[in-house]
C-alpha positions in Angstrom: 50.2 -70.2 -40.5 51.1 -67.2 -38.2 53.9 -67.7 -35.1 51.2 -67.9 -32.6 48.8 -70.3 -34.3 52.2 -72.8 -34.6 53.1 -72.4 -31.4 49.8 -73.1 -30.1 50.1 -76.0 -31.9 53.3 -77.1 -30.5 51.9 -77.0 -27.7 48.8 -79.3 -27.6 51.3 -81.9 -29.5 53.3 -81.6 -26.7 50.9 -82.7 -24.1 49.5 -84.9 -26.7 53.0 -86.3 -26.6 53.1 -86.3 -22.5 49.9 -87.8 -22.7 50.3 -90.8 -25.0 54.3 -92.0 -23.8 54.8 -91.0 -20.1 53.9 -93.6 -17.6 50.7 -92.1 -15.4 50.0 -89.7 -18.3 46.4 -90.7 -18.4 46.1 -90.2 -15.1 47.2 -86.5 -14.8 45.6 -85.4 -17.9 42.2 -86.6 -16.0 43.6 -84.3 -13.0 43.9 -81.2 -15.6 40.7 -81.5 -17.0 39.1 -82.0 -13.4 40.7 -78.7 -12.4 39.6 -77.0 -15.7 36.4 -78.1 -15.2 36.5 -76.7 -11.8 37.1 -73.5 -12.9 34.8 -73.3 -15.6 32.4 -74.0 -12.8 33.6 -71.9 -10.8 33.8 -68.7 -13.2 30.3 -70.3 -14.3 28.8 -69.3 -10.7 31.0 -65.9 -10.7 28.8 -64.6 -13.9 25.7 -65.6 -12.1 26.9 -64.0 -9.3 28.0 -60.7 -10.7 24.9 -60.8 -12.8 22.1 -60.7 -10.1 24.2 -57.8 -8.2 24.8 -55.8 -11.4 20.5 -56.3 -12.0 19.2 -56.8 -8.5 16.9 -53.8 -8.8 15.5 -55.3 -12.0 14.3 -58.7 -10.5 13.3 -57.1 -7.7 11.2 -54.7 -9.5 9.6 -58.0 -11.2 6.2 -59.0 -10.4 6.7 -62.6 -7.5 5.4 -64.9 -10.5 7.4 -63.6 -13.4 10.6 -63.8 -10.6 9.7 -67.2 -9.9 9.4 -67.9 -13.8 12.4 -66.7 -14.4 14.5 -68.7 -11.2 12.5 -71.4 -12.8 13.4 -71.6 -15.8 17.2 -71.0 -15.0 17.0 -74.1 -12.2 15.1 -76.9 -15.2 17.6 -75.4 -17.8 21.0 -76.0 -15.0 19.5 -79.9 -14.1 18.8 -80.6 -17.6 22.3 -79.8 -18.7 23.8 -81.6 -15.4 22.1 -84.6 -16.6 22.6 -84.0 -20.4 24.6 -87.3 -20.1 22.2 -89.5 -18.8 19.7 -87.8 -21.0 21.5 -89.0 -24.1 21.4 -92.7 -23.7 18.7 -92.8 -25.6 17.0 -91.1 -28.5 13.7 -90.6 -26.4 16.5 -88.8 -23.6 17.5 -86.7 -26.5 14.6 -85.2 -27.7 13.4 -84.6 -23.9 16.9 -83.2 -23.5 16.0 -80.4 -26.2 12.2 -80.0 -25.1 13.7 -78.9 -21.7 16.3 -76.6 -22.3 13.7 -75.1 -25.3 10.7 -75.0 -22.4 13.1 -73.5 -20.4 14.3 -70.6 -22.8 11.0 -69.9 -23.3 10.7 -69.5 -19.6 13.6 -67.5 -18.7 12.1 -65.2 -22.5 8.7 -64.5 -21.1 9.9 -63.7 -17.7 12.4 -61.7 -19.4 9.8 -59.7 -22.0 7.0 -59.3 -19.0 9.5 -57.4 -17.4 9.7 -55.4 -19.9 6.0 -54.8 -20.8 5.3 -50.8 -19.5 1.4 -51.5 -17.7 -0.3 -48.7 -15.9 
């Protein structure tokens, strides 16, 4: 094992010991997890903004129907991912989760491929 790998394992072990044995460690771990989750969501929002800014001309070059299909697919996939914990509570919900995400992916793919088709 390399020194970096051993260092990373030691950091994770130290964090686990701190959460397990320091009083209030689990509450601190929840706060840190919340901060990391918010940072991840902020990074995803920034990525979406950058993608929009960089592809604004392409998006406005799409037809209204295809742009609506693209935005609708993205919004529906976002809603499905938000509802993951609720949908995975039952077998039918799990099946619907896969159907919803697959349908969203197909909508985005269709809008993207049709926007690239050359029409006279």
